[in-house]
N, C-alpha and C positions, 0 to 999 in steps of 0.2 A: 729228273729232268722236267724243265718246266716245258709246257706247252702254251701254245697261242692258238687262241680260237678267234676267227673272224665273223662277225655277223653283218652282212651288208645286202644292201638293194637299192637300187636307184629311186624306187618308189618311197614316198613318205606316207607315214601313217600305216605302216604294214607290220609293227610290232617289232622292230629292230631294237629300240631302247628297252621295251618292257621285257624282251627275251636275254638282253644282256644282263639286266640287272637281277633278273630272277635266277638266271645260271649261275652269275657270279656270287649271289647270296647263297644259292644251295650249296655250291664247292665249299663256301667258306664255313656253313654251320657242318660240314664233314671233315673240318681240319685242314683244309687245302688252303695255301696262300694264293690270294688272288689280287690279282692288279686288273684293274676295268680301266681301259682308255676311252674316252668319249671323242671321236673324231668328226662329230655333227656339230655344224656350226651354231645350230638352235640349241644345243645343250640340253636336250631332253634327258638324257641319260645322268647327267650332272645335277639336274634339277630333282630328278627322283630318289638322288642318292644324299639329298639335302642341301646342295649348294643352293640356296634360294635365288641369287643375284649373279649368275654366271657371267653375265655381260659387264659387270662391274670388275672381272677378275684382269690383271694386267697384262697376264700372259697364259694362253691356253693352247692345247695342241693343234686346235684348230686355226688360231692367228699364227702359230709359227708354220705349218703347212701353207697357210695363204703367202707367208712372206716367202716361202722356198718355191711356191707355184708363181708368186709375182716377180721373183728374182729381186727381192728387197733385201738390202742390207738390213742384218739384226745381230744382235749379242747373243751368241750360241748358248751364253749361260743364262739367257732368260728363262724363268720357269724352273729353275733347277736350285733347289735348297740346299746350302752346304751340309755336310754331316755335322751333327750337334755331339761334340765329344763327352757332353755332359748326360748324355744318355747312358741309360743303365744296361749293361750287355747282358744278354740272357742267352746267348747262342753264338755262332760263326758268325762274323761280319766282315764283309768285302767292302773296303773303302777305296775308290778310286779318284785319284789326284786330276783336277781341274785346273788349266791354265787360262791366264788372261794373256792378251795380245800386246799389254804393255800400257793400254791408252786409258785403262781404269784404274784406279787405287785397289791397292788387294783387300782392305776390309775397311769397314766404317764403325762408327761407335753410335749407338742407337739406346737412346735416354726414355726409359718410361717416368713419368712424372705425374705428381697430382699437384700441380699450384708450383710453388718453391719447393715440395718435398720430392726428392727423388727417391723412385720406388725401385728402380732396378736399373744396371747398366749392362748391355751387352755389345760384344764385337761381333760384327756381321760382315762376313765376305761379299765383294760385289756382286749385286743381282742375288744375294740371298735374302732369306726372310729371319726377321727376328720373331723370337718365341715370346708372346704374353706372358706377363708375370701373372700372378694370382689376381684376382678381380679385387681391389681395395675395398676397403668399407669406410664410409663416412656417416656419422651420426646425424640423421635427419634427410639424408639423400640416398638415392638408390643409382648404383652403377650403371651408367647407358652405355660404356663401350670407352675406344679410344678415338681421339679427334682426327687421325689421319692412318692409311694403310702402311704397314710395314712389312708386306711380303715381299717386296723386291727393293733393296736397299742398293740405292746409288750413291749416296752420301750420308754425312752425318745428319742424324735425325734425332728430334727431342719429341717425343707421343706421349700428350697430355690426357688424362682421365677426362671422361665426360660425364657429368652427372644430372639427375632429374630430382629436384629439391622434393620433400614429401609434403603432402597436405594432408592436414588432421581435420575430422569433425568436430567442431564445437558447438553443443546444444545450450541454449540458454532456457531454463524451466521457471515457471511460477505455478509451484504446486505441482498436480498433475498436467498442466497444461504446457505446452512447449510455446514460448515466446520467440524463439529465433533458432535457426541451424544455419551454421556458416562453415565453408571449408578454406581453412586457414593454412597457409604454407608454414613450413618448418621454422622456429624462431620468431615469426611474425606475429603480432596482435590481432586479436578480435574485437570487433566493434560491439560492445553491448547495447543490448536493448533498453529502453525505460519503461518498465512494468506498472501497472497500477493493480491496486486492490481495496476495495472500499473499508473503508475503516482502520485502516493499516498506514504506517509511513514506510517507504523504501529505503532500507539502510545498507544496502550493497549486494552482492554475490558472494557465494562461499567460497569462492577460490580466485588464484590469480590467472588473468589471460593475457598479459601483455609480453610473454615470450611463450607462446605456444610450441611444445615437444611432442606432442602425442594427443591422441582423441580425449575430449573433456567434455563433461556434463556440469554446468554450473546452475545452483540455485538459488533463487532470489530469497533475500533475507528480510524479514519483516518485524517491524515493531508497531503492536497494537496503539490505535488512538485512545486517549483519554480525555474525557469532557467533563467540565463544571455542572452541578446540580444545586443550583441556589434556592433555597428555602425560604420564603420571604412573608413577612406580615405587614403588608402595604408597602411603606419605604423602607422598613426595618429586615435586616438579613437577620434570619434566626439564627441558620447554620448553612455551611457549605460542605459538600461531598465531590470528591474526584471519583469519577465511575469510568473503567474500561468500556470501550466499543461493545454494544449490545449486552452491557451487564445492566444490573439494576441498583438504583440508589436503595436505601434502607433506614428507615427510622422508625423507632417506638416513642418518640418525642410528640408529646401534646401541647401545643401552646395554650397559653391562657391569656385571657382577656376579659376585663371588668364588665359585666353586663351582657356578655356575648357567650354561647356555647360553640366549641369548636366541631364544625361538621367534615372536616376531611381536606382533602388537599384538590385544587382545581384541573391537575391534570394527573395523569398515568406516569409514574416513573421507574417502571420495571424494565424497560427495554430501551436503553440510552444511546442516541446514535448522534447527537449532538450535544452542544451546551444548552440548557434550559433553564428557567425560573418557574420554580413551583410555588403559589400562592395559596396561604390559609383561608378558608372558607370559613365563615360565621353566620350565626342564626342568632339575631338579637333577642335577648330574654324577653319574658313577658311575666308580669305581676298583677295578681290580685290586690285590688284596693277596695275595702269596704267601708262605707260611710254607715255609722250608727248613731243612733241619738238614744241613749240609755241604752236600753236592752233591745231596741227596736232596730233592725237593719233598713237603712233608708235606700241604698243603692251598691251594687255590687260591679265593678270594672274590670277589664284587662288592660293594664296599659303598659306599653315596652319602655324598655329600660331609658331612664331619662326622659321621659314623657312626662305629661301633666293630665293628672286626673280632672274629671269635670264635677263641680261640687254640685249635688242634687238639692232639689228644693227642700226647706224644711216647714214643717207647719208651725204656725204661730202658736204661742204660749201663754196664757193670761198671767200677766204679773211678771212675765219675763221677756228679755230682749235677747236675739240671737246674737253671740259674740264672735262667731267665727267658727274655725276648727282647732283641734290641739296639734294639728302637724301642717306643714306646707304641703300644696299639693303639686308642685312641681318637682322636677329632677327626681322621680321614683326610681328606687335602686332596690327594691324587694318587697316581699308581699306587707301590706299594711291595712292596720285598721284606724280609721280618723273618725274622732268623735266630736261631734256637735257641741259646743260650748253656749251658755247661757249665763245672762247677769240678771240679777233682781232690779226691776222697775222701782224707781224712787217712788216713794208713797204707798207703796202695796204693802199693806199690813193686814193683820189679823183683827178680827173684832175686837178682841182685848188690846189691841195697840201694837203686839207683837209682830215681827217680821216672819212670813211665812218660812216654815222649816222646810218645807219640802214644795216641788213645782206641781202644778197640775198633770194628771197622767197624759202621755208617757213622758213627762220631764224628765229632766237628770235628777241623780242622786242630789241631796244636799253636798256631796262633799264635791261635785263637778260644778257649782255654781261659783261664780266668780264675780268679782266687782266691776262695776261698769267699766269698759275699756275706753283708753284714749283713741281718739281718731286723728290720722295725719294726712297731708297733703303730700303726694308724691309728685316730683315735676321730672320729667323727660327732656334733657338739652341735648343737643349736638356739640361738636367740637367748639362752635362759635358761641356757645352759651344760648344760642337760640331755643326756646322753648317749643318742645314738640307736642307735649301732652301735660295735663295735670289732672290728678285724680285725688278723690277723697278716699281713705284706706283705714279701716279701724286696725288696730293693734292685733298682730297675726294673722290679718288677712293677706291676700295677694294684689299686687297690683297688676294690671293689663298692659304688657307692652305695646307701645303704638307700632304702625308699620315703620320698618329699618328704613332712614333715610340712605339715599344715594350719593357716594362722592368717588369720581375716576381715581382709581390707583389705589383706593384705600377700602380696608375692611372696617364697616362701623360696629363699634362696640356698646352696647346700649349701657348709658350712665343713669344713675337715679340719684338726685339730690332732696333731702328733706330740708323742706323751706320755712314749714310751719306746723305746729302742733296746738291742737285745741281739744280741750275735755268736751267730749260729746254728753250733755246732760238730757 
């Protein structure tokens, strides 16, 4: 037979609730069936046993006792849950009938729903409590409870599931560097940053993030930039290479240019980070020009390609007249030996009346002697046929160009006109 233990004291804070709780728990651990009643309006015992918000309970022993003491009308079924006949029976059970006074419906329908989906429907007696079904599950959401109490049912009732939407961490990375971290709700889109990387073009992220359904790490995707390297000789493009960022152009090509020696390129192209133009560098060639008179070296000169040698003075020779040189002195394009030419003076004869067979030392060999040369007049004129200079030049000799005239917007080209030839005797 059951025993009733009462722990009471008018003074607060003397350990009533603690004593009742520990005594009940101890008896329960020894296999006793224990009912603990909290008659304290402060609900300290209820709180210690896990009822975190007892003030929100619609009916408590304290509230019923207050109604009795204050002689307030109340429903005697308040706080009494009807027996659930779906409960598994594991022993003898006594079920007592409860009667309404006719002012209330005998039972009501309690519907548990998630939006338009019905989870469970129960019939609950007036003043009774519905039994919550299993906690529903919903992708991307956490079940947060029900939207209204159902422990004291006095009418038909629809109870809806309440959800907290899940949020996920989305990380945008650029290599080892985190560009941005965002908290994104289930099914929503993350907002992508715009990364930068020197020498590369951003082409997107390695995953989708417009409908986030879980934690996500996205990595920036890059395409390496390429640059054009133009190898030039003046205004002429020799060849072009396309090189990746920080790469090197490569060439074994050696350009050729008449009269010049290639000495390399004007800038380094082993580390390319932009479009560049590389120009060939040249050193003008120099040539040795040797003036001789017979076997005698008169002068040796170093002349650049296309340049002009300067004729040395020659020593006069009895019976001979200097006739010039055997090669032109201008537009030098290689090593050259230029020989003096001589003509026999008329009337120069040997005692026997014969023509000298050789010149005085160090004159030329007889084979190099030539007949008297013609003398010519060289006239320089401009585009309007205005005479700029007039010179006497022996055959094979070189005229000396006058100072170039000037004309706005024009490049002057020297013209020579042969206007007269006379035999110099």
